[in-house]
FIBAVEX-100834 format. One record per residue (C-alpha): residue number from 1; x, z, y. Coordinates in nm, 3 decimals, padded with zeros to 5 digits, always signed. Each point is the difference from the previous one (the first is absolute). Example, Ala and Ser with C-alpha at 12.3 -4.5 7.8 and 13.67 -1.06 7.14 Angstrom:
<rs>
1/+01.230/+00.780/-00.450
2/+00.137/-00.066/+00.344
</rs>
This chain:
<rs>
1/+00.000/+00.000/+00.000
2/+00.126/-00.089/+00.346
3/-00.032/+00.313/+00.208
4/+00.007/-00.193/+00.328
5/-00.341/-00.147/-00.095
6/-00.169/+00.336/-00.043
7/-00.264/+00.104/+00.254
8/+00.112/+00.252/+00.262
9/-00.190/+00.283/-00.170
10/+00.176/-00.069/-00.331
11/+00.341/+00.003/+00.171
12/-00.085/+00.329/+00.161
13/-00.103/+00.148/-00.334
14/+00.323/-00.127/-00.157
15/+00.226/+00.160/+00.258
16/-00.201/+00.323/-00.010
17/+00.065/+00.022/-00.373
18/-00.367/-00.046/-00.091
19/+00.065/-00.336/-00.161
20/+00.245/-00.070/-00.279
21/+00.207/-00.324/-00.014
22/-00.178/-00.106/-00.319
23/-00.363/+00.031/+00.105
24/-00.215/-00.313/-00.031
25/-00.184/-00.174/+00.282
26/-00.333/+00.136/-00.125
27/+00.138/+00.353/-00.004
28/+00.122/-00.044/+00.358
29/-00.338/-00.128/+00.112
30/-00.175/+00.293/-00.167
31/+00.192/+00.235/+00.231
32/-00.152/-00.164/+00.308
33/-00.236/+00.237/+00.177
34/-00.327/-00.195/+00.055
35/-00.081/+00.203/+00.312
36/+00.339/-00.087/+00.148
37/-00.026/-00.363/-00.107
38/-00.344/-00.059/+00.155
39/+00.033/+00.234/+00.296
40/-00.292/+00.130/+00.202
41/-00.336/-00.159/-00.072
42/-00.072/-00.246/+00.286
43/-00.377/-00.004/-00.058
44/-00.098/+00.248/+00.280
45/+00.163/-00.212/+00.269
46/-00.120/-00.327/-00.151
47/-00.355/+00.131/-00.034
48/-00.006/+00.098/+00.367
49/+00.125/-00.345/+00.103
50/-00.251/-00.175/-00.226
51/-00.285/+00.189/+00.165
52/+00.115/-00.058/+00.357
53/+00.123/-00.360/-00.034
54/-00.192/-00.166/-00.283
55/-00.338/+00.173/-00.008
56/-00.114/-00.109/+00.350
57/+00.051/-00.363/-00.103
58/-00.180/+00.059/-00.330
59/-00.306/+00.139/+00.179
60/-00.003/-00.296/+00.234
61/+00.047/-00.256/-00.278
62/-00.285/+00.159/-00.197
63/-00.220/+00.002/+00.313
64/-00.061/+00.373/-00.032
65/-00.032/+00.243/+00.293
66/+00.051/+00.322/-00.196
67/+00.115/+00.102/-00.348
68/-00.116/+00.332/-00.144
69/+00.171/+00.154/-00.305
70/-00.123/+00.324/-00.157
71/+00.261/+00.197/-00.195
72/-00.059/+00.301/-00.223
73/+00.172/+00.217/-00.257
74/+00.055/-00.106/-00.364
75/-00.211/-00.319/+00.009
76/+00.165/-00.163/+00.298
77/-00.029/-00.345/+00.152
78/+00.254/-00.257/-00.138
79/+00.121/-00.068/+00.354
80/+00.057/+00.371/+00.077
81/+00.379/+00.007/-00.021
82/+00.026/-00.308/+00.222
83/-00.165/+00.193/+00.285
84/+00.130/+00.353/-00.056
85/-00.305/+00.133/-00.182
86/+00.164/+00.065/-00.336
87/+00.001/+00.379/+00.047
88/-00.364/+00.037/+00.100
89/-00.157/+00.326/-00.113
90/-00.335/+00.000/+00.170
91/-00.163/-00.325/+00.104
92/+00.180/-00.183/+00.284
93/-00.105/-00.307/+00.199
94/+00.256/-00.257/+00.125
95/-00.096/-00.249/+00.272
96/+00.198/-00.307/+00.105
97/-00.134/-00.217/+00.280
98/+00.080/-00.249/+00.273
99/-00.157/+00.025/+00.345
100/+00.071/-00.117/+00.354
101/+00.293/+00.242/+00.018
102/+00.162/-00.115/-00.323
103/+00.036/+00.140/-00.351
104/-00.079/+00.362/-00.092
105/+00.012/+00.226/-00.303
106/-00.213/+00.314/-00.003
107/-00.037/+00.255/-00.280
108/-00.254/+00.277/-00.046
109/+00.175/+00.234/-00.243
110/-00.092/+00.340/-00.149
111/+00.192/+00.274/+00.179
112/+00.192/+00.088/-00.317
113/+00.176/-00.340/-00.002
114/-00.020/-00.112/+00.363
115/+00.329/+00.157/+00.113
116/+00.200/-00.156/-00.282
117/-00.169/-00.335/+00.057
118/+00.076/+00.014/+00.371
119/+00.365/+00.077/-00.081
120/+00.029/-00.338/-00.175
121/-00.030/-00.157/+00.346
122/-00.166/-00.318/-00.127
123/-00.335/+00.033/+00.180
124/-00.087/+00.002/+00.368
125/-00.216/+00.306/-00.036
126/-00.090/+00.251/-00.271
127/-00.308/+00.210/+00.069
128/-00.015/+00.331/-00.188
129/-00.341/+00.057/-00.160
130/-00.101/+00.361/-00.052
131/-00.156/+00.122/-00.324
132/-00.371/-00.070/-00.027
133/+00.017/-00.310/+00.220
134/-00.006/-00.350/-00.147
135/+00.298/-00.225/+00.079
136/-00.213/-00.301/-00.090
137/-00.270/+00.121/+00.238
138/+00.254/+00.024/+00.283
139/+00.128/-00.349/-00.080
140/-00.357/-00.135/+00.007
141/-00.062/+00.161/+00.339
142/+00.312/-00.175/+00.131
143/-00.112/-00.333/-00.149
144/-00.338/+00.032/+00.170
145/+00.169/+00.083/+00.330
146/+00.224/-00.307/-00.022
147/-00.289/-00.216/-00.120
148/+00.218/-00.209/-00.233
149/-00.164/-00.328/-00.100
150/+00.167/-00.018/-00.345
151/+00.111/+00.300/-00.204
152/+00.205/-00.074/-00.313
153/-00.020/+00.243/-00.292
154/+00.167/-00.006/-00.340
155/-00.273/-00.159/-00.209
156/+00.111/-00.321/-00.169
157/-00.096/-00.208/-00.300
158/+00.328/-00.194/-00.008
159/+00.284/+00.233/+00.104
160/+00.049/+00.339/-00.164
161/+00.223/+00.115/+00.287
162/-00.300/-00.047/+00.231
163/-00.251/+00.170/-00.227
164/+00.069/+00.372/+00.041
165/-00.327/+00.111/+00.161
166/-00.211/+00.175/-00.263
167/-00.375/-00.047/-00.039
168/-00.075/+00.349/+00.129
169/+00.232/-00.048/+00.299
170/-00.171/-00.330/+00.081
171/-00.346/+00.157/-00.014
172/+00.110/+00.288/+00.224
173/+00.168/-00.235/+00.248
174/-00.303/-00.229/+00.027
175/-00.229/+00.299/+00.054
176/+00.222/+00.128/+00.282
177/+00.029/-00.342/+00.162
178/-00.373/-00.071/-00.012
179/-00.076/-00.340/+00.154
180/+00.373/-00.063/+00.053
181/+00.048/-00.017/-00.378
182/-00.097/-00.368/+00.027
183/+00.337/-00.051/+00.171
184/+00.197/+00.106/-00.308
185/+00.210/-00.275/-00.157
186/+00.247/-00.006/-00.288
187/+00.365/+00.071/+00.078
188/+00.105/-00.267/-00.252
189/+00.142/-00.230/+00.266
190/+00.167/+00.282/+00.196
191/+00.180/+00.129/-00.309
192/+00.091/-00.356/-00.100
193/+00.145/-00.088/+00.340
194/+00.189/+00.329/+00.023
195/+00.149/+00.054/-00.347
196/+00.086/-00.365/-00.069
197/+00.260/-00.005/+00.279
198/+00.329/+00.185/-00.049
199/+00.236/+00.117/+00.272
200/+00.360/-00.132/-00.003
201/+00.115/+00.349/-00.103
202/-00.226/-00.019/-00.304
203/+00.131/-00.343/-00.092
204/+00.354/+00.142/-00.003
205/-00.111/+00.273/-00.240
206/-00.166/-00.258/-00.223
207/+00.325/-00.200/-00.001
208/+00.190/+00.303/-00.128
209/-00.260/+00.064/-00.268
210/-00.002/-00.366/-00.105
211/+00.379/-00.012/-00.028
212/+00.012/+00.306/-00.224
213/-00.281/-00.140/-00.212
214/+00.185/-00.328/-00.053
215/+00.343/+00.157/-00.049
216/-00.125/+00.240/-00.264
217/-00.161/-00.284/-00.193
218/+00.335/-00.180/-00.011
219/+00.159/+00.321/-00.127
220/-00.276/+00.035/-00.261
221/+00.069/-00.347/-00.140
222/+00.361/+00.102/-00.058
223/-00.131/+00.272/-00.234
224/-00.172/-00.249/-00.233
225/+00.144/-00.020/-00.352
226/-00.180/-00.290/-00.175
227/-00.142/+00.094/-00.336
228/+00.010/+00.370/+00.087
229/-00.135/+00.075/+00.349
230/-00.376/+00.012/+00.047
231/-00.202/-00.077/+00.310
232/-00.079/+00.371/+00.019
233/+00.373/+00.087/-00.006
234/+00.061/-00.212/+00.309
235/-00.305/+00.150/+00.173
236/+00.140/+00.347/-00.075
237/+00.331/-00.093/+00.166
238/-00.186/-00.095/+00.317
239/-00.200/+00.324/-00.010
240/+00.332/+00.186/-00.008
241/+00.122/-00.189/+00.307
242/-00.315/+00.101/+00.182
243/+00.056/+00.365/-00.089
244/+00.363/-00.012/+00.114
245/-00.097/-00.132/+00.342
246/-00.309/+00.215/+00.044
247/-00.253/-00.282/+00.025
248/-00.334/-00.040/-00.174
249/-00.203/-00.281/-00.156
250/-00.127/-00.292/+00.205
251/-00.321/+00.000/-00.208
252/-00.142/+00.163/-00.314
253/+00.295/+00.181/-00.166
254/-00.101/-00.112/-00.350
255/+00.029/-00.365/+00.107
256/+00.310/+00.022/+00.218
257/+00.232/-00.158/-00.076
258/-00.155/-00.263/-00.221
259/+00.286/-00.141/-00.210
260/-00.124/-00.286/-00.217
261/+00.209/-00.223/-00.229
262/-00.298/-00.141/-00.183
263/-00.322/-00.184/+00.084
264/-00.187/+00.080/+00.322
265/-00.166/+00.341/+00.011
266/-00.114/+00.006/+00.363
267/+00.013/+00.339/+00.168
268/+00.105/+00.218/-00.291
269/+00.255/+00.244/-00.138
270/+00.335/-00.080/-00.161
271/-00.026/+00.000/-00.380
272/+00.241/+00.064/-00.287
273/+00.054/-00.373/-00.054
274/+00.366/-00.067/-00.081
275/+00.169/-00.244/+00.236
276/+00.131/-00.299/-00.196
277/+00.212/-00.312/+00.065
278/-00.212/-00.274/+00.154
279/-00.224/+00.244/+00.188
280/-00.086/-00.035/+00.367
281/-00.020/+00.350/+00.147
282/-00.217/+00.095/+00.294
283/+00.037/+00.324/+00.195
284/-00.281/+00.078/+00.244
285/+00.108/+00.309/+00.192
286/-00.083/+00.191/+00.316
287/+00.105/+00.328/+00.157
288/-00.153/+00.224/+00.265
289/+00.239/+00.140/+00.262
290/-00.066/+00.290/+00.237
291/-00.321/+00.041/-00.203
292/-00.140/-00.279/+00.220
293/+00.142/-00.356/-00.024
294/-00.009/-00.209/-00.317
295/+00.205/-00.293/-00.135
296/-00.102/-00.263/-00.255
297/+00.271/-00.227/-00.142
298/+00.042/-00.197/-00.325
299/+00.325/-00.118/-00.155
300/+00.039/-00.226/-00.305
301/+00.264/-00.044/-00.270
302/+00.059/-00.214/-00.307
303/+00.166/+00.126/-00.319
304/+00.247/-00.261/-00.124
305/-00.019/-00.099/-00.365
306/+00.314/-00.012/-00.212
307/+00.224/-00.281/+00.124
308/-00.187/-00.048/+00.327
309/+00.189/+00.028/+00.327
310/-00.294/-00.088/+00.222
311/-00.378/+00.002/-00.021
312/-00.168/-00.300/-00.173
313/-00.129/-00.284/+00.218
314/-00.366/+00.097/-00.045
315/+00.063/+00.361/+00.108
316/+00.198/-00.120/+00.300
317/-00.285/-00.235/+00.092
318/-00.246/+00.290/-00.010
319/+00.233/+00.213/+00.211
320/+00.067/-00.266/+00.263
321/-00.371/-00.083/+00.014
322/-00.095/+00.363/+00.061
323/+00.271/+00.039/+00.262
324/-00.116/-00.315/+00.181
325/-00.354/+00.136/+00.009
326/+00.122/+00.322/+00.157
327/+00.195/-00.188/+00.266
328/-00.302/-00.217/+00.078
329/-00.215/+00.309/+00.044
330/+00.255/+00.150/+00.241
331/-00.003/-00.318/+00.209
332/-00.381/+00.009/+00.021
333/-00.007/+00.371/+00.089
334/-00.023/-00.011/+00.379
335/-00.222/+00.122/+00.282
336/-00.329/-00.188/+00.016
337/-00.002/-00.106/-00.364
338/-00.250/+00.145/-00.248
339/+00.077/+00.167/-00.329
340/-00.162/-00.284/-00.191
341/+00.235/-00.246/+00.174
342/+00.305/+00.187/-00.129
343/-00.140/-00.002/-00.353
344/-00.069/-00.373/+00.017
345/+00.356/-00.077/+00.113
346/+00.147/+00.101/-00.336
347/-00.290/-00.110/-00.224
348/+00.076/-00.361/+00.089
349/+00.357/+00.045/-00.129
350/-00.119/+00.180/-00.313
351/-00.220/-00.293/-00.096
352/+00.282/-00.250/+00.053
353/+00.237/+00.215/-00.210
354/-00.244/+00.020/-00.291
355/-00.076/+00.371/+00.023
356/-00.288/+00.151/-00.193
357/-00.279/+00.156/+00.208
358/+00.087/+00.340/+00.150
359/-00.296/+00.221/+00.086
360/+00.182/+00.232/+00.241
361/+00.013/-00.045/+00.376
362/+00.329/-00.119/+00.146
363/+00.041/+00.328/+00.188
364/-00.136/+00.304/+00.176
365/+00.078/+00.229/+00.293
366/+00.240/+00.281/-00.080
367/+00.096/+00.308/+00.199
368/-00.178/+00.332/-00.044
369/-00.112/-00.102/-00.349
370/+00.101/-00.289/-00.223
371/-00.324/-00.186/+00.076
372/-00.041/+00.094/+00.363
373/-00.252/-00.085/+00.271
374/+00.029/-00.358/+00.125
375/-00.055/-00.365/-00.099
376/-00.001/-00.087/-00.369
377/+00.225/-00.296/-00.080
378/-00.225/-00.168/-00.252
379/-00.319/-00.189/-00.069
380/+00.102/-00.365/+00.028
381/-00.095/-00.070/-00.364
382/-00.291/+00.243/-00.024
383/-00.368/-00.097/+00.001
384/-00.060/+00.277/+00.254
385/+00.258/+00.091/+00.263
386/-00.003/+00.370/+00.079
387/-00.039/+00.087/+00.370
388/+00.350/+00.155/+00.016
389/+00.152/-00.339/-00.089
390/-00.165/-00.154/+00.305
391/+00.160/+00.255/+00.234
392/+00.252/-00.114/+00.256
393/+00.364/+00.094/-00.053
394/+00.155/+00.179/+00.297
395/+00.343/+00.101/+00.122
396/+00.108/+00.337/-00.139
397/-00.177/-00.033/-00.335
398/+00.204/+00.061/-00.316
399/-00.062/-00.164/-00.337
400/+00.116/-00.011/-00.359
401/-00.056/-00.345/-00.153
402/+00.083/-00.198/-00.313
403/+00.123/-00.342/-00.095
404/-00.171/-00.089/-00.329
405/+00.070/-00.209/-00.305
406/-00.182/+00.069/-00.328
407/+00.051/-00.153/-00.342
408/-00.120/+00.047/-00.359
409/+00.235/+00.185/-00.235
410/+00.081/-00.140/-00.346
411/-00.145/+00.306/-00.174
412/-00.312/+00.001/+00.216
413/-00.091/+00.152/+00.332
414/+00.102/-00.093/+00.351
415/+00.311/+00.093/+00.194
416/+00.008/-00.008/+00.378
417/+00.300/+00.008/+00.227
418/-00.117/+00.158/+00.325
419/+00.285/+00.003/+00.248
420/-00.120/+00.289/+00.218
421/+00.161/+00.072/+00.335
422/-00.095/+00.193/+00.314
423/-00.020/-00.145/+00.351
424/-00.103/+00.086/+00.355
425/-00.186/-00.239/+00.228
426/+00.182/-00.073/+00.323
427/-00.110/-00.191/+00.310
428/+00.113/-00.339/-00.132
429/-00.034/+00.054/-00.375
430/+00.090/+00.243/-00.276
431/+00.334/+00.129/-00.123
432/+00.101/+00.177/-00.319
433/+00.063/+00.372/+00.029
434/+00.303/-00.035/-00.229
435/+00.190/-00.289/-00.156
436/-00.226/-00.162/-00.263
437/+00.102/-00.052/-00.361
438/+00.162/-00.343/-00.014
439/+00.132/-00.011/-00.358
440/-00.158/+00.097/-00.328
441/+00.191/+00.301/-00.136
442/+00.169/-00.078/-00.334
443/+00.050/+00.268/-00.265
444/+00.253/-00.061/-00.276
445/-00.092/+00.060/-00.365
446/+00.365/+00.006/-00.113
</rs>
């Protein structure tokens, strides 16, 4: 091992006597303190900036005068931690609105939490509500005073992040509003416009998460021993990397990572299938950093058969076809385009390359969850295009998207190469968050 290539922390441990000259790279990495590696969680500052800079535009884009969110203990609204309501004990009412003086945020909070909420310094004003007085009632009085024409509330049939208002809360709110209850509208568009856009600081965090996700997959492929290693063994290696760095799963833990050297299994868990020469291996993997931002990256490898020094021509055709589809999708991913347009851009290439039909959408928004709020990149071959695929792509949106090529395996079933990368939409187009996979990874069987 060349000591000059060790990270600074490893060098420090070596000279302090905490690291022996013979320790492996993995042992060195395991001594990294996750808290020191990640540093202070940037979410509080980013949340404040998102409220002050992005939310006013979201209200305007959604044509909403006021947005009311009701937070409560134990069964809280999905949007609560985006507005500072995650620690609600008693019921609290959050109001965001634009008027002739600009944008405002006003909270009516139970006295037991109001001081702590005010200390966060993310709202213009926090009103302490004494015991026995309804925070919702005070918010309604303010709404009546302002005479808002449209009042968005979290009731939605299409977006779970905008569907936090319970039935009983809705009934109580309508009763308090009286005739003004006719002015209630769904917050679906507000939440969509707000959460789908990421700040530059968030994009930088997503870049770091994406790079780790890709790097660890490359490391995992180096662990493959054909004829011995199973898909589950490789998934376990990646789980260990996550533990070492103090990150969590990008989606359901039982299905992350999905390592698959056999026929397509869709969203599923890694099995005990033994990896064999001639297999094409897919790793679909995502991590959550700062308990907030999520990555979603896929990397592919081919296991060389005895005597092979490169992948067969058919496998290389599939790989190059999938990669071309991914690059076409990136080129189509730009402000003003629709999700269905991005999907169509690569479907044309798939047909020319002789790919089997692939049922999955080309891509999806990614950020706070793997399948985040925003335009769906799909629908160009569907009989019914979902509304999210008709949505306009905007600057600041982040996506994970695939380049597809599917073929029929000799022993039955279908195999799909889905070259999945992450990108951010800029003013003049989209750019990858990290360098994309250019070459199919080759694993020796010798």
